[in-house]
matplotlib code that plots the C-alpha trace (Angstrom):
import matplotlib.pyplot as plt

x = [62.6, 60.9, 57.2, 54.3, 52.2, 48.5, 47.9, 50.7, 49.5, 45.9, 47.0, 49.0, 46.1, 43.5, 45.6, 43.6, 43.7, 40.3, 39.2, 35.6, 33.0, 33.0, 29.8, 30.5, 31.3, 35.0, 36.9, 40.2, 41.5, 40.2, 36.6, 36.3, 33.3, 33.5, 31.6, 34.4, 37.3, 36.3, 37.1, 40.6, 43.8, 45.9, 45.3, 46.8, 50.5, 52.0, 55.6, 58.0, 60.7, 63.5, 61.4, 60.6, 64.3, 65.1, 62.7, 64.4, 67.8, 66.5, 65.0, 68.3, 70.0, 67.5, 67.8, 71.6, 71.4, 70.0, 67.6, 64.0, 61.4, 60.3, 63.9, 64.6, 65.0, 64.5, 68.3, 68.3, 66.0, 67.7, 65.4, 67.5, 65.4, 62.0, 62.3, 61.0, 58.0, 57.2, 57.3, 54.7, 52.4, 52.7, 51.9, 48.8, 47.6, 48.3, 47.4, 45.8, 42.9, 43.7, 44.3, 46.7, 47.1, 50.5, 50.3, 52.8, 54.6, 56.0, 54.6, 54.3, 58.1, 58.5, 57.6, 55.1, 57.9, 59.7, 56.5, 56.2, 59.8, 59.1, 55.8, 57.1, 60.1, 58.0, 55.9, 59.1, 59.8, 56.2, 55.9, 56.1, 54.4, 52.1, 50.3, 46.9, 45.5, 46.4, 48.3, 50.9, 50.5, 52.4, 52.0, 48.4, 47.0, 43.5, 42.2, 39.1, 40.0, 36.6, 35.4, 31.7, 30.6, 27.7, 30.0, 30.0, 33.6, 35.1, 36.9, 35.2, 38.4, 38.8, 35.6, 34.2, 31.4, 30.6, 32.5, 30.7, 32.3, 35.0, 38.4, 41.3, 43.1, 46.2, 47.0, 47.4, 46.4, 48.1, 47.1, 49.2, 47.1, 48.8, 45.7, 42.2, 38.9, 37.0, 34.2, 33.5, 35.6, 35.8, 37.4, 34.9, 36.1, 34.4, 35.7, 34.6, 35.0, 32.5, 30.1, 30.4, 29.7, 26.6, 25.4, 25.8, 23.5, 20.9, 20.7, 23.0, 21.5, 22.9, 26.5, 27.4, 26.8, 29.8, 32.1, 30.8, 31.9, 30.2, 31.0, 33.1, 32.5, 35.9, 34.4, 36.5, 39.8, 41.0, 43.4, 43.5, 39.8, 38.9, 37.5, 34.4, 34.0, 35.7, 34.4, 35.5, 34.4, 34.0, 35.2, 37.9, 38.7, 42.0, 41.0, 42.2, 41.8, 38.8, 39.8, 37.2, 37.1, 33.9, 33.2, 29.6, 29.5, 31.4, 29.5, 26.2, 26.9, 27.9, 24.3, 24.5, 26.2, 23.5, 25.0, 24.9, 21.8, 20.0, 20.6, 18.6, 16.4, 19.0, 21.9, 20.1, 19.1, 22.7, 24.2, 21.5, 21.9, 25.7, 25.8, 23.1, 25.2, 28.4, 26.4, 25.5, 27.0, 27.8, 30.1, 31.9, 34.6, 34.8, 38.1, 39.0, 42.6, 44.6, 47.6, 50.6, 48.5, 49.2, 46.4, 47.3, 44.5, 44.3, 42.1, 41.6, 39.8, 38.7, 36.0, 36.6, 34.5, 34.5, 31.9, 31.1, 33.2, 33.3, 36.7, 38.5, 38.0, 41.7, 43.5, 46.5, 44.1, 42.3, 42.0, 45.0, 46.1, 48.9, 48.1, 50.1, 49.0, 51.3, 51.7, 53.0, 55.1]
y = [-7.9, -5.0, -4.2, -5.5, -3.5, -3.3, -6.1, -8.3, -7.9, -8.7, -11.8, -13.0, -12.3, -14.1, -17.1, -19.0, -22.8, -24.5, -28.1, -28.3, -26.1, -26.2, -27.9, -28.0, -25.1, -24.3, -23.9, -22.4, -18.9, -17.2, -18.0, -15.5, -13.4, -9.7, -10.1, -12.4, -10.5, -7.2, -8.6, -9.7, -7.8, -10.4, -8.8, -5.5, -5.2, -2.0, -1.4, -1.4, 1.2, -1.0, -1.6, 2.1, 2.9, 0.3, 2.0, 5.3, 3.8, 2.2, 5.5, 7.3, 4.5, 4.8, 8.6, 8.3, 6.3, 9.4, 7.3, 8.3, 6.4, 4.2, 3.1, 1.9, -1.8, -3.8, -3.9, -0.1, -0.3, -2.9, -4.4, -7.3, -7.5, -6.7, -9.2, -12.1, -9.9, -9.0, -12.6, -13.2, -10.5, -12.0, -15.5, -14.1, -12.7, -15.9, -18.7, -17.0, -14.7, -12.5, -9.2, -7.5, -4.0, -2.5, 0.5, 3.1, 4.0, 7.5, 9.5, 12.5, 12.9, 12.5, 14.5, 13.0, 12.1, 10.3, 8.4, 7.4, 6.0, 4.0, 2.6, 1.8, 0.0, -2.0, -3.1, -4.3, -6.5, -7.8, -8.6, -7.1, -3.8, -3.4, -0.7, 0.4, 1.7, 1.5, 4.8, 2.9, 4.5, 2.4, 4.4, 5.5, 8.4, 7.9, 11.4, 13.4, 15.2, 16.9, 14.4, 13.7, 10.5, 10.1, 10.1, 6.4, 6.7, 8.1, 5.7, 6.4, 6.5, 10.0, 11.1, 11.1, 8.7, 5.2, 2.5, -0.8, -4.2, -5.1, -6.8, -5.2, -7.0, -7.8, -10.4, -7.8, -4.2, -2.1, 1.3, 3.7, 6.3, 9.7, 11.5, 10.4, 12.1, 14.5, 12.0, 8.6, 6.8, 3.5, 0.6, -2.2, -5.7, -9.1, -12.7, -13.8, -17.4, -16.7, -15.1, -18.2, -20.5, -18.5, -18.6, -22.4, -22.5, -20.1, -20.9, -23.8, -23.9, -20.5, -21.3, -23.0, -19.7, -18.1, -20.4, -19.2, -15.8, -12.6, -9.7, -7.0, -3.4, -1.8, 1.7, 3.0, 2.0, 0.0, 2.5, 0.7, 1.5, -2.0, -3.7, -2.5, -5.6, -8.9, -12.2, -13.1, -16.0, -14.8, -18.0, -20.6, -23.5, -25.4, -28.2, -26.5, -22.7, -20.7, -17.5, -14.9, -11.8, -9.7, -6.2, -5.1, -1.9, -3.2, -6.5, -4.6, -1.6, -3.8, -4.1, -0.5, -1.7, -2.4, -5.8, -7.1, -9.1, -8.2, -10.4, -13.5, -13.9, -16.4, -14.0, -11.0, -13.2, -14.3, -10.8, -9.4, -12.2, -12.3, -8.5, -8.9, -11.5, -9.4, -6.5, -8.5, -6.6, -9.9, -10.8, -7.6, -5.7, -2.0, -0.3, 3.4, 3.6, 6.0, 8.1, 5.8, 2.6, 0.2, -2.1, -5.2, -7.1, -10.2, -9.7, -13.5, -13.9, -10.4, -8.1, -4.5, -1.4, 2.1, 4.2, 7.8, 10.4, 14.1, 15.7, 18.3, 21.8, 22.7, 21.4, 20.3, 18.3, 16.2, 12.5, 11.0, 7.4, 5.9, 2.7, -0.2, -3.2, -6.2, -9.6, -12.3, -14.7]
z = [46.9, 45.2, 45.2, 43.2, 40.7, 41.3, 38.8, 40.1, 43.7, 42.7, 40.8, 43.9, 46.2, 44.1, 43.5, 46.1, 45.9, 46.0, 46.6, 47.7, 49.4, 53.2, 54.4, 58.2, 60.5, 60.8, 64.1, 64.9, 65.9, 62.8, 63.7, 66.5, 67.7, 68.6, 71.9, 73.1, 71.6, 73.1, 76.5, 75.5, 75.2, 73.4, 70.0, 71.1, 71.8, 73.3, 72.3, 75.2, 75.6, 74.1, 71.0, 70.6, 70.9, 68.2, 65.9, 66.6, 65.8, 62.7, 61.5, 62.0, 60.0, 57.2, 57.0, 56.9, 53.6, 51.9, 49.9, 49.2, 51.3, 48.4, 47.7, 51.2, 51.9, 55.0, 55.4, 55.6, 58.6, 60.9, 63.6, 65.1, 68.3, 66.9, 64.0, 66.2, 67.3, 63.7, 62.7, 65.5, 64.1, 60.6, 61.9, 63.6, 60.3, 58.2, 60.6, 63.7, 64.3, 61.2, 62.9, 65.4, 66.7, 67.7, 70.0, 71.0, 67.8, 68.8, 65.9, 68.2, 68.1, 64.4, 61.3, 58.9, 56.6, 59.4, 60.3, 56.6, 56.6, 59.8, 58.5, 55.0, 56.5, 59.0, 56.0, 54.3, 57.3, 57.3, 53.6, 50.1, 49.5, 46.5, 44.7, 46.0, 42.8, 39.0, 39.4, 41.5, 44.9, 47.5, 50.7, 50.9, 52.9, 54.4, 54.8, 53.8, 50.6, 50.3, 47.6, 47.4, 49.0, 46.6, 43.6, 42.5, 41.3, 44.5, 46.8, 50.1, 52.2, 50.7, 52.4, 56.0, 55.0, 56.3, 54.4, 54.0, 54.6, 52.1, 51.6, 49.7, 46.9, 49.0, 51.6, 54.4, 54.9, 57.5, 58.9, 61.0, 62.8, 62.7, 64.0, 64.9, 64.1, 66.4, 66.6, 65.0, 62.4, 64.2, 62.4, 62.4, 61.7, 61.6, 61.0, 57.5, 58.8, 61.6, 59.1, 56.9, 59.8, 60.7, 57.1, 57.2, 60.2, 58.8, 55.1, 54.1, 50.6, 49.9, 50.7, 47.4, 45.6, 47.4, 45.4, 42.1, 40.7, 41.3, 39.1, 40.7, 39.5, 38.7, 39.1, 36.1, 37.8, 34.8, 33.3, 30.0, 29.6, 28.5, 31.7, 33.6, 35.8, 36.6, 37.9, 41.5, 43.6, 47.1, 48.7, 48.2, 50.4, 50.1, 52.4, 55.6, 55.2, 54.0, 52.1, 51.5, 49.3, 49.8, 48.6, 49.3, 47.3, 44.3, 44.1, 44.2, 41.9, 39.0, 37.9, 36.7, 33.6, 30.9, 29.9, 33.4, 34.5, 37.7, 40.7, 41.0, 44.1, 45.5, 44.9, 46.5, 49.5, 49.9, 49.8, 52.1, 54.7, 54.5, 55.3, 58.0, 59.7, 59.4, 61.0, 64.1, 67.1, 68.7, 65.8, 64.9, 66.8, 66.8, 67.6, 67.7, 66.4, 68.6, 67.6, 67.1, 66.7, 63.8, 62.7, 60.6, 59.0, 56.8, 53.7, 53.6, 56.9, 57.9, 56.5, 57.5, 57.4, 58.9, 60.7, 59.6, 61.3, 62.1, 61.4, 63.4, 61.7, 61.6, 58.5, 60.6, 62.9, 60.3, 60.7, 58.9, 58.6, 56.5, 54.6, 53.2, 51.1, 51.5, 49.9, 52.2, 50.2]

ax = plt.figure().add_subplot(projection="3d")
ax.plot(x, y, z, "-o")
ax.set_aspect("equal")
plt.show()
């Protein structure tokens, strides 16, 4: 199957069919509210002992191939019993609520390299991995590297700072928690379908602008040096499914370029209200990922953010998550 380059994955993700703007509120499992979801457990699946043992057996099989992690295939990590459960997770992301958490991956008993093998191969069973930056990194490490959060060219996952609501340019993002923070660092998610429905109720005249392109600041990530920003329509509706791409910081910072016009009053009102609605405690869901948790999110129906955190002082105790970007074909 292979993996996708950064550009190939983005092209796949942004190939979103569109018919007409949605003018009435949407229903369905993707239009959830956090104040209801927090009382449910259906979105969190603890692995049972037989499933954990299957992961251990698959890891042994993968290591016996002698292949580097990036060369392993799904066949090198056989999951005959778990395959039906993985299909259920994938279905939840594509046609369900748009997120799912799997608990109990036994990272305590594995080295970091072994955890990387397991997570990479689970990703192969879920979809097709893709690069997370122009440099081609396929298995990301979400850890504080000491970079300055006020540097406009730093990707904030490399700091301890708050990360504003955004979507990644891939169908699915997955995180495996190797270690949590000393304090803070909650994953905050909200349904972009629910935010859209609330916007329809509050300011229906603004909704149409979501189907027209905003400029997305590339923050010097175009390695060819030619592009500084690209036009992206936040919303597309194919007649049954609303797909949303939103990136608060990168939509807003694009006006730093001298050839980009300031936002109109309508555009600023739209961005401000959209983010105000997403920040409603009744709408968002906070979750503190624990060691051995995997969080899967759809970047079509979920906006995700992160709260600021305080790290453990020991280098070996730093908050550390593995990250995958996946295309679902």
